[in-house]
C-alpha positions, 0 to 999 in steps of 0.5 A: 528955031534953035536946038540945044543939047542938055546932058543930065547925069544922076549923081545921087547915092543909089546909081544901081536902083531901078529909077536911076540905073538908066538915067544918064542921057543927052536931050535935044531940046528947043527949050533954052537951058537956064540955071536956078537963077534963070540965067541962060546957059548954053555951054557948061554946067548949069546946076544940080536939081534933085541929084541930077547934074545938068550940062549944056552942050551948045546951040544948033541951027538944025535938029540934024546938027544937034543930033550929030553933036550928041553922037560926037559927045557920046563917042561910042555906042549909044541908043535913042529912046522912042519919041513917044512920051517925050515932053513937047520941047524934047525932040530926042533922047540919047543914052550911053551904051549899046544896051539898057543896063539891068538892076541887081535884083532883075539880074538875079531873077534873070540868072535864076531862070537861066542857070543853076548856081550851086554852093560848090561853084568856085570863083573860077567857075563863076567867072567862066559863067559870067562871060557866057551869061553876059553874052546871053543877056546882050542877046536879049537887048540888056547889058551889064558889067562883068563885075556886076554879073560876078557879084550877082553870081556870087550872091546866088552861090552864097544863097545856095550855101546858106540853104 
């Protein structure tokens, strides 16, 4: 049996939407990668389907070798999806990042339950709060970028000003 690595990367217009925020992944599969014309592709880009770029990253003789290659490709922090619910030809799914990302709407809801943002908070105060809130969010196994956190805090402040 041969094992293949297929990278799937969302390239559409709404990367922060719920269905796309944690889409990018590397799959270890036993299914031979083929492009739209049904040509075999084991190295390189092999097409875009439904706003998803697909890249092949080689063929391997063992599952262990394929999984090691994925970890090298990710070259940083990553997480592995649970095995239950995967298609029968997909043996493992790895996603970049230590934490699962969060959508803006979910982050705003989370922030509303964690802190009080007032209309009087200035940008400097929001930046201080952002660092603390990122830490708290990571303790719950979720992640965000500092800019996203600040954007959501500014949204809450602006909403307080509008009230």
